[in-house]
N, C-alpha and C positions, 0 to 999 in steps of 0.2 A: 431729837435730832431731825434736821431744816428737811421740807418736804416727805416727811414720814408716808403719808397717805401717796402720794405719788409715787414714790421707791416701791411702795408694797407694792402697788399694781404694775408698776412694770416689770417686777419680779415674777408677779403670777401669769403676768400674760406671756411673757418671754418664758416661761416654763410649759405653758399652753403651746404657745406656739413650737415647741419641741414635741410633745406630747401629740399633738393633731398632725405632725408630719410636715408644718410647714416650713421647717429648717431641720438640718442634720447637723450635729456637732456644736458648734459655737458661729454656726452663721448665721447671716441675719442680725437685727438687731430692732431697739423700741424706744421711742422718746414720747414724755410726757408732759406738757406746760402746767404750768401755775400761773394763771394769767394774773392774779392780784398783784403777785409775787414779782412777776416779768423774767421766772426763772423756769428751767428745761431739767426735767429728768430723765438720764438716757443711762443704754446699756452700757457696762465697762468693755472695754475691748478682749478679747481671748478667754473670759471667765465662763466656765460650765453653766449652763443654766440650771441644772440639776442642783447644784449646790450652792446657788447665788442668793446672796442675802440683802435686803435692802438698803443696808449700809455700803455694798458692795457698787449700787447704782450712783453716778456720778452727778452732780448740779452743778450745771452751769447758767450764765446769762446768757440773754439773746444775742451778744456779740460773741458769744463763746469763751468768755473768760470764767475760770476756774472759779467755784464758791464752796461747794462743802463732796467729802469725798476724797478717797486715798489714792485710787485707782484711776488710771487712764480711762478717758470716755471711747464709745466707738468709732473705729478708723471712719465709719462713715457720719462723723457728726454733723461735716458740713451740709450735706443735704439735705439733714433732718433742719437745723437751723435755717438755711435758705428758704424750705419751704413754708415753716411757719413765721418768715417775715414777709413772705410773697404775699400769703393769704391768711389775713386776721382772724380767720373763722376756724383755723386748722389749729388743732389742739392735741393731736396725737399723730405718729408718724409710724407704721409698722412694714416693718422691711424683709421680705420672706426669699428663701430659695426653693419655692415649693414646686414639687417636678414638674406637673403639667404648664403651670406659667412659665416657668425657665425652660420647658420644653418651648416653646413659641418663642422666647427671647431669644433663644441661641437660632431657632430657624431665622428669626428677623419677621416675625409676623406679628402683626398686631392681633388684637381678639376682636372682632365683631358679635351684635347683637344676636349670637344664636339662640339665646335664652334671654327673659325676659329679668332672670336674677341678675344682669350685667347692671342693671337700672341701680343698684347699689354702688358701682361705681362711675355711672356716665351711660351716654349713647352708645359708649364704646371702651375700650384701653389701648391707650397708641401706645407707640415704641419708641423710645429716647433711644437716641443714637449709643454705641458702645463708647465709652470710656472706662479708661483705669479705674479701678474703686479706691474711694478717699481721696479723689484729685475734685478741684473745682469746675473741670471740665463734666466729670460727671454730674454734680450739682446744676450747672447752669443747662446740661441737658434732660436733665429730670424737670424745671423748673418752667423750659420754654415748651417740653412738651404735654404738660398735666394737663395745662389750662385751667378750665373750674371743674375740670372732673375730681374724682376721689381716688385714681389709680393710675399708675404708669409702668409697661414692662421697659425694664431695662435690658438692652442689646447683649444675649450673653452673659447674664449675669442673673436676672431675676424682677422681681416685684414691688413696688412699693406701695403702699395703700395709708389713705389719709382719712381723720374724722374729726369730728366736733368733740367726738369723745374715744378714748381706749377702744371701749370696746365696740364703737361704731368703724372704728379703723380698722381693728381686727376683724370683724364681721366682713368685712368687704374683701379683706385679704382671702377668707374663706370661699366667700360668693366668686370672688375672680379665678379662684383657683378649681373650683366645681364647674362651673363656664368652660374654663380653658380645657379641661378632661374631657367635656361634653364636643366643644370643638373639634378636638384630636382624633375622637372615637367615629363622629359622624363623617370628618375628612378622609377617614381611613378607607371607609364603605361609600362615600358618597357625594353628592355636593349639598352641604348644609345650608338651608334656606335662613339668610338673616332678617331681621325684624328692621322693618325702613324706620326712617325715622319719627315720622308720626305715630307708629306704633309703640316706639318707645317712650315718643314724647307723653302719651296717655300711661306709660306704666309710672315714668317719674312722677308726674302729675298724682296718681295714686300712692306712690311711695311717700309721699309730704307725710299723709295719714295714719297709714299703715302702723299697725303696732300701739295707736297711741288708746292708754285706756284712761274714764274720766279721771281729770285731777291729777294725772301723772305725766311726764314728759317722756319723750320716745325715746330718750339718750340712755 
């Protein structure tokens, strides 16, 4: 099977996305690239994660041409490909409808640095303008808004996280959801103190070596 390893990882993380509450039902989607083959494996449209199999995952080239798989790819294929083409270091994209991140998106608030763990996404998580799901306008808004960060909120929609690996992209989605929860809790009782850019710069620098064990990659 073409891209069997990538397809297995997409299924594993899609099921993890469901079990951790980052999505409900068949919402959200995940993609993972194989750089050597210039191909991308992406979750199929409307298939339940609980029963998804590696052969259900769709393989396409970076222009969106179908290469392998019998099912239709995610309706959000457009912004996955747009992000992969825009920033070559991106190897995985995770799109969630997680509760607290989506609540912020529905308020049309960006997520500031109220906790240093937002550093996995960047200095903050910006908000992309609303556009109908699956449209070129949505993809354009995401790509214009994310900049060099690793996450972006989608107005009235959800969250997109990217990474150099699927594990990094998924971890970023989890950390953003955690910080979004903290932000909404603190706003409900007072005015949260936001870390300034200098403080966050120190965090980002420390993150470059955090978790790196001798002889091992942090990815």
